[in-house]
N, C-alpha and C positions, 0 to 999 in steps of 0.2 A: 504494500500500500504506500502511496506517496505521502509527502509531508502535509499537503492540504487535507487529505482524507483523515490522517491521524489528528490533525489540528481540530477538525470539526468534531471528532470523537471526544477529545480531551476537553475542549471548550464546552461542548454540549453537556457532558457529564458534570463538569465542575459548576457550570452555571445553573444547571438543574439542582445540584446540591445546595448552592447558595440560596436560591429562591425557596427551596423546600425548607431549609433551616429558618429563613426569615418568616415563612408562613407558620411554621410550628411554634415559633417564639413570638408571634405577634402580640402587641400590647394594646391596652385600651385606656391607660391612664398616663399622666405626665411623668410620674416617678419612673415607670417602666420605659417610657419613651426617651427620657433624658439621661437617666442614670441606671437603667436596667434593674430597677427595683432594689438596688444596693445589695444584691444577693449572689453575685458572681464569685465562685471560689478563686482563691489566690492564684493557683496554678493555671486555671483557664484564663483568668484575667491577664496573667503574664504572657500567655500565647497571643491573646487578642492585642495586648499592648505591643508585642513584638511585630505582629502583622501590621498594626496601625502605624508603627514607627518605621518599619522597613518598606518604604514606599517605592514607587517606580524609580525614584532617584537612587535608592540603595540597590535595588535588584537590577535595573536596566542600565543606569547611567554612571554609577559610582566607579565600577570597574573600567568603564570606558574612559573616564577622566584619568584614572591611574595609568591606564594603558597609553594614553596620548601625552600625559604630562610627566610620567615617570615619577621620580621622587616627590615632586611637589604635590602630586595627586594624593599623597598620603595624608595631606591636611584634612581631607574629608573623613578619612577613617578616624583620625585623632579627634577631630572636632565633634563628630556625631556620637561616637562612643563615650568620649569624656563628658559630653554634655548630658548624656543619659545618667551617668553616675552622679553628676551634680544635681540633677533633678531628683533622683531617687533618694539621695541622702540628705539634701538640703531643704527641699521644698515639699515633696509629695506627702509625707506623713502629716505635716502640719496643715496642709491644705485639706486633706481628708478629714481632719478633726474639726475644721471650720464647718464642714458638712454642707456645702453649697452644690448647686447644679453646674455652674460654669465659672470661668475666670472673671467675666464682668460681674457676676453675682458676688464673688468674693470682694472685688474692688469696690463695688457700690456699697456693700455693708461695712467693710473695714474702714473706708474713708467717709462713710456716713453721708453719701451724696448721690443723688440720681444723675447729676452732671458727670461725676466720676464714672458712674455706671455707663452712661451714654458714650463717653469718650472711650471706655474700654470696649463697648460694643462695636464702635467704628473701627478701633484697632484690630479686634478679633476678625471682623469681616474682611478688612483689608489684607490681613495676614493669610487668612484661609483661602481667599480667592487667588492670591498670589501662589500659594502652595498647590492648590488644586489644579491650577493651569498645567503644572508639570505632570500631574497624575493623568489627566485626560490626554495630554500629549503622548504619554507612554502607552496608553490604551490604543491610540491611533497608530502608533509605530508598529505595535504587535499585530494588530488586525491587518494593516497595510501589507505586511510581508506574508503572514502565514495564512490569511484567508483570501489573499490576493484581491483586496478591495482598496478603494481610495482611502487615504488617511482620514479624511473628513467623515466618510461613512463609518469607519472604525470608531471614531470618537462618538458618533451618534449612537452606535450600538452600545458602547460603554455607558453612555448617559442613560439609556433606557434601563439597563440592568441595575445600575446603582439606584435609580429612582424607585424601582420596584421594591428592592429589599430594604432600602432605607426608610421609605414611608410606611411600609407594612410593619416592620419589626422594631423600628426605632433603635435606641441604644441596645436593648436586649437582643433584638435580631441581629444587629450589626456585630455585637460582641461574639455571639456563637458562630456567626458566619466567618468572622475573623479568625476564630480558632481553626476552622477548616481551612481557611485561606493560608494560615501560617504553615500548615503541614504541606500544602500544595507548593507554596513558593520555596520553602527551605529544601524540600526534596528535589524540586526542579533545578535548584541552584547547585546543590552538592553533588548529585549523581553525575551530571556532565563534567563537573570539575574533576571528580575522581577518575572518570573514564579518560579524560584528556591527559591527566597526569600520568596514568599508567601507559597510555599510548605513546606519549612524547618522551617520558623519562623512565618509565618502568617503576615509578614510585607511587604507592597507594595514596598517601596523604598529599593533597595538592600543596599544602604549605611547605612540605619538604621538597616537593617536586620543583617549586620555584627556584630553590637553591641547588638542585641536583644537576647531574650531567644529562645532556640530551643523548638518546640512544644513538650509537655509532652509525647504524644504518640510516638514520634520519639526518644526523649532522654531517655525515660524509667522512667523519673521522672520530676517533675515540678521545675521551677526556675533555670534551667541550661543555662547559657549564652554560646553562640557559641564560643567566644574567650576563655572563661574559659575552655570549653571542649577541645578545640584544645591544649591549654597549658597542660592540664592534660594528654591527650593522648600522646603527645610528651614526657613528663616526664616518663610516664609509660613504654614507649618503649625504654627509655634510651637516648633520644635526648633533645636538648634545648627546652625551651618553645617557642611557636610560636611568642610571643611578646617580647622575650628577645632581648636586644639591644647589638650591637657590639660584636658578638660572632665569634670565630674562626678567619679565615683570614679576615673577614669583620669587622675589628676594626675601630675606629674613623677615622684614617688617610686614610684608603682605601675607606671608605664610602665618605669622603670628596673629595678625589681625583677623584673618579669615578663620583660623582655628578658634579664637576667642568668640567671634561672632556666632559660629556654629554651636559652640558649647553653651554659652549663655542663652542663645536663641532657643536651643533645645529645652532649657529649663523654663522658658516662657511660652512654649507652644501650647495653645489652648486645647487642641484635639488630643494631645498626649496627657496633659494634666487631668482632663475630664475622666480619663480611664481610671484614675485612682479614686474617683467618687463612686464607682460601681461596685466596690467591695463592702463587706459588712462593717469593718472597723479599721482602726489605725494599724493594728498588727497585720491584718490581711493586706493593707496597702504596702507595708514594708516587704512582706513576702512576695507580693506581686512584682515589686521592683526587682527583687532577686531573681525570680523566675524569668522575667522579661529580659534582663541582662544576659542570663544564661542562654536563652533562646536566640537572642540577637547575635551573640558572639559567633555562632556557627557560620553565619553569612559573612560577617565583617572580617573574620579571620581567613576566609577563603577568597575574598574579592581580589586581593593583590595577586594571588596565583592565577586566577582567571584572566586578569589584566595582562600578566606576563605571557601566558600561553597565547592569548589572542593577538598580542602584538607580534609575537614570533611568526605565527601562521600568516597573518595579514601581510607582513613585510616580505616574507619568503615566497608567498604564493603569488604576489602581484608584481613585484619589482622586476622589470626586464622582460615581462611576458608580452607576447604579441597579441593582437586582437583575436587571432584565431585560437589561441591557447589559454584564454581566460578561464579560471576555475569556475565550477558550477555555482558555488556560493555567491561569487561576484555577480554572475548573470542573474541569479534570483533576486538579490538585493538591489541591483541597479534598476529593476523595474519599479521599485518604490520611489525612486528619486532621492533616496537618502544616501546614496553613494554614487559618485560621478567621476568619469574619466573624460577629460577634454583632450582630444588628440590634436597635436600640432602639425600633423602631416606625415609622421614617420611610422605610425601604427604600433608604437612600443610604449608600454606603461613604464614611467620612471617617477620615483620620488625625487624631489628637488628642494633645496633650501635657497635657491637663487632669490635675490632681492628685487629683480627687475620684472617680475611678473605682475604687470599693472592690473590685470583683471582681479587677481585674488588679494592684492595688497591695497585695493581701493576701499576696503571695508569688510567687516564681518558679514557672513552670509547666513541667512536662515534657510531652512529646508524648503520653504515655500517659494524661494527665489530660484531654485536650481533649474527648473525647466527653462526659464528665460535666460539663464546663464549660458546655456549652450550657444544660443544665437549671438549673445554679446561676445562670447569667446571667439567665435568665428570672425566677427567683425574686427576683433583685436588682431587676429592672425593676418587678416587681409591688410590691415593698416600697418602693422609692424613688419610684415614680410617674414615672420618667424617660421623657420623650417627645421625640423629634425633635431633640435637641441634642447627643448624644454617641454617634454611631452606628458607631464603629470601635474595635476592640480596641487598647489602648494599645501604641504602638510603643516607648515609652521603656523601656529595660532589658530588653525582652522580644524584640526583634528586629523586622525589617522585615516588615510585613504578617503577622505571626504569630510565636509564640514559637520556632519551629524555624528556625534560621538555616541548617540543612544543606541546604535546597532551592535556595539562591540560584543556584549554578553549574548544577545540574541543570535548573533551570527557565529559565535565561537564553535558551537557543535557542528555547524555546517563546514566551517574551515577545517575542523579536525576530521571531517567525514565520518561522523558518528551515525548511528541508525536513525531512520526517519522518525520513528516513534519518540526517540529521545529529543530530537530537534523540536518536535511538536509539543512535547511535555514542557520544554523550556518556555514556549509561548504561553502555555497555561499558567506557569509560574509567574511570568511577567504581568499577566493580566490580574492574577490574584494579588500581587504586590500593589499594583496601581489602584485596583478597585477597593481594596481594604482601606487604604489611606483616604481615598476620595470619599468613601462613605462616612468615615469619621469626621472629615473636614466639613462635609455638607451638614452633618448633624450639629456641629458646633455653630455653623452659620444659622441653622434653624433655631437652635436653642437661644442664641444671642438675640435674635429678632423676636421670637415668639415668647420666650420666658423673660429675658431682661428688658427688652424694649416694650413689648405689648403688655405683658402681665404685670411687671414690676413698676412700669412708668405710666403707660397709656390707659390701661384698663385693669386695675387691681381686683376688680370684682368678676373677672372673666371666669367662666365655668371650665371644668376639665375638658368638656367637649369642644368649647371654643378655642382653648389653648392648643389642643391637639390638631384641630382643623387649621389653625394659623401655622403651626409648626410644619405640618405636612405640605401646606401650600408654599411656604417659604422654601422647602427643599426642592419643590418643582421649579420655582423661579431660579434658585441657585444652580440647579443642574443645567439649565439652559445657558446661564452666564458662564458656568465652568466649561461647558462644551465649546462656547465661542472662544474662550481662552485656549482650549486645546487645539482648535482649528487655526487660530492666529496666535501662536505662542510667542512670548517675548524673548525666548532663548531656548537652549537645549535643557533637558529635564533637570539635571543637577544644578545648573546655573539658576534657573527659576526658583527651585527649592531653596538654594542658598540665599536668594533675596528675601524669601519669607522668614528665614532664620534671622537675618539681619534686622528685619522689621520687628520681630518678636523680642530680640535682644534689646532694641532701642525703646520699646514701649512697655512690655509687661514685666520683664525681669526685675528692673529696679523697683517697680511698684509692688511686686509680690514679695521680694526680699525685705524691703523696708516695712511693708505691711505686717510681716511676721515678726521681724527682729527689732523693730523700733517702735517705741510707744510715744515718740515725740512728733513724728511726721503726721501732718494733718491733711485736710481735704485740698486746700489750694495748692500746696507744693506738689502733691501727687498728680493732680490734674495738669498743672503747668509742665511738670516733668514728662508725662506721657505725651502731651501735645508736642513739646519741643523735640523729644527724641524721635518720634515717628515722622514728624514733619521734615526734620533735617534729613533723616535717612531716606525717606521716600523721595524727597526732592533730588537728592544726590543720585540715587539709583536711576530714576526716570531721566534726569538730565544727562547722565553719563551714557546710559544704555541706548536711549531712544533719540536723543538730540545731540549726541557727539560732544558733550562737554568734557574737556580734559580732566583727568583725575587730579586731585589736589594733593599737594605735598605738605600743606599746613605750615610751610616755612621751616620744617624740622627734618623731614625725611628726604632721602635722595630720589626716591621714586614715588609716584602718586599712589594713593590708597585705592584699591580696586573697589568696584561696586559690591562685590561679594564680602568684602571685609569692612565696609563702612559702618555696619551695624555696631561694631566695637566703639567707634567714635560716637555714634548715636546713643549708645548706652551711657557713655561718660557724660554726654550732654544732659541726658535725663537725670543721672545722679547729681550732677553739678547744679542744675536748676532746682531739683527737689530739695537737696540739702542746703543750698544757698538761700532758699526762701523760708525754710523751716524755722529759723530763729525769729523771724519777723511776723509769723502767722500763728493763728490759734491751733493748738494741738488737738488730738482726739478727745472724746468725752471720757469720763471715768468708767462708764460701762464698757466702752471699747477697750480701754486699757486693761480692765479686769479680764475681758475675753481673751486678749493677747496673752496675758499671764497664764490663763487656764489652758490655752491651746499649746503652749510651750511646755506644759507638764504632761508627759506622755501617759501617765496612768490616771489622770484626773478625768472624771466624767460628770461634769456639772453643767452650767448654763450653755456651754458649746453644744452639748448633745441636745438640750432643749431647743436651742435655736435650729439645729439640724432637723429635729422632728417638726418644728413649726414650718420650716421651709418646705419640707416634704409634703406637708398637708395643706 
């Protein structure tokens, strides 16, 4: 059976499973819809959190970044895993004891202001829509290749599936669906990695295979280590060695700033934080964090190996090949428009680092522009009279063998010529990763509007039925907007997701940390800090990415701070504004101060629990 047939089988079975679970766990009250009735076991919540956390960025795009960036790509591994540890140890148990439905709910009650709640709602929606754009984009990439449909059609299919099980089951349905999605995505990631490692190096563990010798019959000689070979190939083609540190724009400062933005952004992501509200108590929240970190580690420890394997296969299978001898995986993926070879007339594919390729140094390309690029490239050839000397699109800054880095993991089983069923299974895993996170994000958008805005501000007397109706209606609208972002993405998957982390770092992280650990910070400083942080960060990202604004050095750094790392500066702006205004403004009430004290005592079960019960009802 071909890849397409196997894909239909795996996608059909898994999607039926997801919808069936959502129907089985459907809810009829707001507590079930928003926090799964607070009855999810810690281990199951750990799996759901892992699936929610390991989005399309983790499954599809992260290894692609490491593959194309080399050493610098490790910043995503460090930032995202370190951030989860920060969230689990520093914030999650305390937030669970506060006992709210959402992050805006916590912000509104802690800072005793509906204005603070409204600002937090706006921040949550902004962050979630930025994040969900990457997920829907990932869905489109998978469907485009494996079901042989247009990317836009793939996004629409994903929209329909998410809408069904998110509106029917709410958080309860999403949680149990994510448990199933975790096992699909982790199996689909690990099994091909193990198979490729055995085939390429003879080593069962992919992590060990990355540092092992390539089989002599593949390398052409004995004693050739994979990383050594990758470094050699890169140098031969005129690029940096794969293991070179801090090269180009990824200098020490940018690597540090991006890592911090990803870490503190993780601790402020509303769709991850809400997962700790679904368990019974604080102890269960702590154990959920442990289980989630354990489940997450399987993928994150394997991603660098997949990145190295894919880079080796891609470079060796394409460079120097003629048009008649292109590998089958390239032919399959070129039909999606996500990988492109622009011929200069000699019919040979070559990687190049030349600086004079005007077409590809004129600006970063999105995948939606690739069809028109062929015509533009031909015009350039006619104008420049280029023949036979520069026959491959530039790899530098644009990605390996094409601008779209999101195909690396999905294409790696085909590069290694694994079985068709395994190739299709990877597609099902990518869909599971994207859909699990998309559903969690859409529910946060829904709860922010229906619970925090509609119920807590606009209509406090709303009935359960009205609140559920509004919540489900908001999901419908949010799915449409998310789909548009997937069709017209602002960047590749991990880049878009990194923007969301920066926005979360600049808005929620300071407000949550100071809300838990400071009894002095009051309403006005918190509001001003959140507005200042997210406004600065949002402006910088939009101006730099969409309007070509040069990166800023702030008069201190040798290179400008990238849009992916600007959230660190935004966080510092938030802290500075909040703490700077605190001495001149009124602090929280005595009741709030008492609540903070009680929440910070792990075994105490007083008014905080009473407030939790009042909110639940």
